[in-house]
N, C-alpha and C positions, 0 to 999 in steps of 0.2 A: 823272710823273703830273700830270694837270691836272683840277681840279674844274670841271665844266661844268654844275653845277646851276642857275646863273643865266643860261645861254645861252638866247636866245629861240627858237632853231630846234632841230629834232631833230638830235641828234648820234649818229653811227654809228661803230663801230670802223673805223679806217682813214681817217677824215676828217682833213684837214690841220689842224694847229693851229700858228699862228704866235704864238710867245710874245714874241719880240724880232725886230723887222724890219717888213716891209711886206707888205700884201696888199690889192690894189686901191688905193683911196684912203686906207686907214688905215695909220698908222705907229705902232709902239710901240718906244720906245728903252729901252736898259738903264737909262738915267737915270730914266725914268718908272717902271720896275719897281722900281728901288731906292727911289724916293720912296714908293711904295705899301708897300714892305716895311720902311720906316724904316731904310734903310741906303744905301750908295752903289753906283754902277754897277759898280765894280771887284769888289766882293764878289759881286754878282749874276753877273757873267761868270765868276768863278773857281769858283763853285759848280755850274756846268753840268757834268754828268758827262762824262767822256772818251768814254763810249759813244755820245754824241749825235753824229750825223753832221753834219759841217761842210760847208756849201756856200759857195764863194767866187765872187763875181761882180765883173767889171770892166765898167763901162758896160753893165749889164744883161745881160751875156753870162757864162754859167757857165764858169769856167775851171778849177775843181778841186773834187773831192769827196774828203773825208778821213774815215776812221774812225780814231780815235786808238788803239784797242785791236785 
């Protein structure tokens, strides 16, 4: 779940939400999220639910999609 109350544009169900990664020219790292949450990047990554789909890229090419459950 993501709190979007401070997002400047209208948000709809089904909109893409990049929490860690890149979109356009913007990049958010697990380290940055960890600093905002007063913890480290490893804890942030370990707490991501196994139900979240993982997309793996090599040189900007999608090579694998995994669902852990």
